[in-house]
C-alpha positions as CSV (number, residue, x, y, z in Angstrom):
1,M,-9.7,1.5,21.7
2,A,-5.7,1.0,22.3
3,D,-3.1,2.9,20.8
4,W,-0.8,0.2,19.6
5,F,1.0,2.7,17.2
6,N,2.8,4.0,20.5
7,I,3.7,0.7,21.9
8,C,5.3,-1.1,19.1
9,D,8.8,-0.5,18.4
10,C,9.1,-1.5,14.3
11,R,12.9,-0.8,13.9
12,K,13.6,-4.3,15.5
13,F,11.1,-6.0,12.9
14,Q,12.8,-4.2,9.8
15,D,14.9,-5.5,7.4
16,M,15.7,-2.9,5.0
17,S,17.5,-5.1,2.5
18,K,14.3,-6.3,1.6
19,Y,12.6,-3.0,1.2
20,D,11.0,-2.3,-2.3
21,P,10.0,1.0,-2.9
22,M,8.0,0.0,-6.1
23,G,6.2,-2.7,-4.5
24,F,3.2,-0.7,-3.7
25,T,2.5,0.3,-7.4
26,A,1.1,-1.5,-10.5
27,R,3.6,-2.3,-12.9
28,A,3.3,-3.7,-16.7
29,S,5.9,-5.7,-18.3
30,F,6.2,-7.1,-22.0
31,H,7.1,-10.4,-22.8
32,Q,7.8,-12.0,-26.5
33,N,5.1,-14.6,-27.8
34,G,6.3,-17.7,-29.7
35,D,5.6,-15.7,-33.0
36,G,7.4,-12.7,-32.3
37,A,5.0,-10.4,-31.4
38,Q,5.1,-8.9,-28.1
39,S,1.9,-8.9,-25.6
40,R,1.5,-7.0,-22.7
41,R,1.5,-8.7,-19.3
42,Q,-0.2,-7.0,-16.5
43,R,1.2,-7.1,-13.0
44,P,-1.3,-7.2,-10.0
45,C,-2.9,-4.0,-9.1
46,G,-2.8,-1.8,-6.1
47,I,-4.7,1.4,-4.5
48,G,-2.3,4.0,-6.2
49,V,-0.1,5.0,-3.0
50,T,3.3,5.7,-2.4
51,F,4.3,5.4,1.0
52,V,7.5,6.6,2.7
53,E,8.6,5.1,6.3
54,D,8.7,7.9,9.2
55,D,11.1,7.8,12.0
56,S,9.1,5.5,13.9
57,K,9.2,2.7,10.8
58,A,5.5,3.6,10.1
59,L,4.3,3.6,6.3
60,R,3.0,7.1,5.8
61,V,1.2,8.2,2.5
62,K,3.7,10.4,0.6
63,S,1.6,10.7,-2.4
64,M,-1.3,9.4,-4.4
65,V,-1.8,8.2,-8.2
66,K,-4.2,11.0,-9.9
67,D,-7.6,9.4,-10.1
68,G,-6.4,6.3,-8.7
69,P,-8.4,4.2,-6.0
70,A,-7.3,6.0,-2.8
71,E,-7.6,9.4,-4.4
72,Q,-10.9,8.6,-5.7
73,S,-12.2,7.4,-2.3
74,G,-11.7,11.1,-1.0
75,K,-10.9,9.3,2.4
76,V,-7.1,9.0,2.1
77,K,-4.8,12.1,2.6
78,E,-0.8,12.7,2.5
79,G,0.5,12.1,6.2
80,D,-2.1,9.1,6.9
81,I,-0.1,6.4,8.3
82,L,-1.0,2.5,7.2
83,A,-2.4,0.7,10.1
84,S,-4.3,-2.4,8.7
85,V,-5.0,-4.5,5.1
86,D,-7.5,-6.7,4.9
87,G,-7.8,-7.1,8.7
88,N,-3.8,-7.5,9.0
89,Y,-2.0,-5.1,11.3
90,V,0.8,-3.5,9.2
91,Y,2.2,-1.2,11.3
92,C,5.2,-3.4,12.1
93,A,5.5,-5.1,9.0
94,N,7.8,-5.0,6.4
95,P,7.4,-3.0,3.7
96,S,7.7,-5.5,1.0
97,E,5.2,-7.8,2.8
98,V,2.4,-5.1,3.3
99,G,2.8,-4.2,-0.5
100,A,2.3,-8.0,-1.3
101,L,-1.1,-7.4,1.0
102,L,-1.7,-4.4,-1.3
103,M,-1.6,-5.7,-4.5
104,G,-4.2,-8.1,-6.2
105,S,-6.1,-8.8,-9.0
106,Q,-7.7,-5.9,-11.1
107,G,-11.0,-5.1,-9.7
108,S,-10.8,-7.2,-6.5
109,K,-11.6,-5.4,-3.1
110,V,-9.1,-4.5,-0.4
111,E,-10.0,-3.3,3.0
112,V,-7.4,-0.7,4.3
113,T,-7.3,1.2,7.8
114,F,-5.4,4.4,8.1
115,K,-4.8,6.3,11.3
116,K,-5.5,9.7,10.4
117,A,-2.8,12.5,10.2
118,D,-4.7,15.2,11.4
119,S,-7.1,13.6,14.1
120,G,-5.1,10.1,14.9
121,E,-8.6,8.9,14.4
122,Q,-8.5,5.3,12.7
123,E,-10.5,5.1,9.2
124,R,-11.3,1.9,7.3
125,V,-11.7,2.3,3.6
126,I,-12.5,-0.1,0.9
127,M,-11.3,0.3,-2.4
128,I,-11.3,-1.6,-5.7
129,R,-7.7,-2.6,-7.0
130,A,-6.7,-0.8,-10.4
131,P,-3.8,-0.6,-12.7
132,C,-1.8,2.4,-11.3
């Protein structure tokens, strides 16, 4: 398998003005109903991972939400590099676009591939999106 991580210079594809560090986590907001009562409206759910860009603009796992989908899988570790989401290679993608791929309906499946920090091998993980 080709090591495409080393041949892609992502810096020329990044527009950091669009970077939304909260784009990778599920958030909830409240809105007021017609009768004045507040109800909770849940935004799409994710995998419970916070990413940080490294010097090559790769998205590395910085931390995981306790008991979130990524931590529960037992396969994701801090320092792992995000490689693909549902078959879409995201190594050179804009972080906001990657966040949109990771987010989805609660209970929906997402297939995520990571390049392991310790071995450099790729590992595919199927997770169920959950509120984080």
